[in-house]
Structure formats: C-alpha cells, structure tokens
C-alpha positions as a printed Julia matrix, in Angstrom:
82×3 Matrix{Float64}:
  99.28   92.91  109.41
 100.78   93.58  112.85
  99.34   96.08  115.32
 101.22   98.25  117.77
  98.78   97.44  120.58
  95.74   95.18  120.83
  92.83   96.93  119.1
  95.2    99.74  118.1
  96.91  101.11  115.07
  98.06   98.98  112.16
 101.62   98.8   110.93
 102.03   98.04  107.24
 105.75   98.54  106.79
 107.64  101.07  104.75
 106.1   103.32  102.11
 108.02  105.33   99.6
 107.31  108.94   98.65
 107.95  109.44   94.95
 109.55  112.45   93.28
 106.08  113.78   92.38
 104.99  113.55   96.03
 102.97  110.39   95.53
 102.87  107.76   98.27
 102.92  104.1    97.32
 100.83  102.46  100.02
 100.48   98.78  100.74
  97.63   96.78   99.23
  96.58   95.64  102.73
  96.17   99.26  103.86
  94.2   100.18  100.76
  91.9    97.22  101.33
  91.52   97.82  105.08
  90.41  101.43  104.56
  88.57  100.86  101.28
  90.77  103.26   99.34
  90.52  103.07   95.57
  93.48  104.3    93.58
  93.98  106.98   92.53
  92.43  108.95   95.42
  93.14  112.05   97.46
  94.15  111.53  101.07
  94.94  113.8   103.99
  98.29  113.32  105.68
  98.37  114.38  109.35
 101.51  114.5   111.42
 101.69  112.4   114.53
 103.17  113.34  117.86
 106.82  114.23  118.25
 107.12  111.19  120.5
 105.81  108.67  117.98
 107.27  110.33  114.91
 104.48  108.76  112.9
 101.65  110.12  110.83
  98.04  109.42  109.97
  96.65  108.93  106.52
  92.91  109.52  106.12
  90.31  110.89  103.72
  88.25  114.07  103.88
  85.11  111.91  104.06
  86.37  110.11  107.16
  87.21  113.46  108.8
  83.67  114.84  108.46
  82.68  113.73  111.98
  85.84  115.02  113.63
  86.81  118.4   115.06
  89.66  118.7   112.56
  87.12  118.91  109.72
  86.64  122.59  110.62
  90.05  123.22  109.02
  88.89  121.75  105.73
  85.47  123.39  106.02
  87.09  126.8   106.48
  89.54  126.31  103.6
  87.68  125.21  100.46
  90.84  125.13   98.32
  92.51  122.83  100.81
  89.37  120.66  101.03
  89.36  120.49   97.22
  93.04  119.48   97.12
  93.88  122.66   95.17
  97.37  123.78   96.02
  98.33  126.06   93.16
C-alpha cells in the first residue's frame, strides 16, 4: 500500500459509501488496523486543504483529546443515533 509521505498516512484507494451509509473498506486497511467486520468506526473530517478524512475506533481515541467528545455524549459513544 502506498504512503503519502515516508512514515506517514496510508492510501488504500477508493471506498464506496453504500445507500445504507456503510463503507466498504479495503482488506489491507482492515488488516493494518485490526478491524473485524462488522464493527463501528468513527469518521473524522480532515482539513479543508487535504479534503480527506480519518477512520478510527472509539478504543483508539481513548488516549486522545477528542475522546472528551465521546465521553461527554454517551449516545454518540454508543453509536446510537435515533
């Protein structure tokens, strides 16, 4: 899998968002980040400059400052949107 910069972010190619909002990710990405399907992920927007996004899990966010958002919103942390 190519990287944008040495030691930097991975590029896996195109992913398709289905009509139900599901994202079909590449097997290499699932393996790299030890994601077992089906699983819940957090989608974070990237900068306006890059136009990209980040895909992570709540578990991986626990040691970051952004976890306070999930910690303060239990329904969001529990992936409950209705």
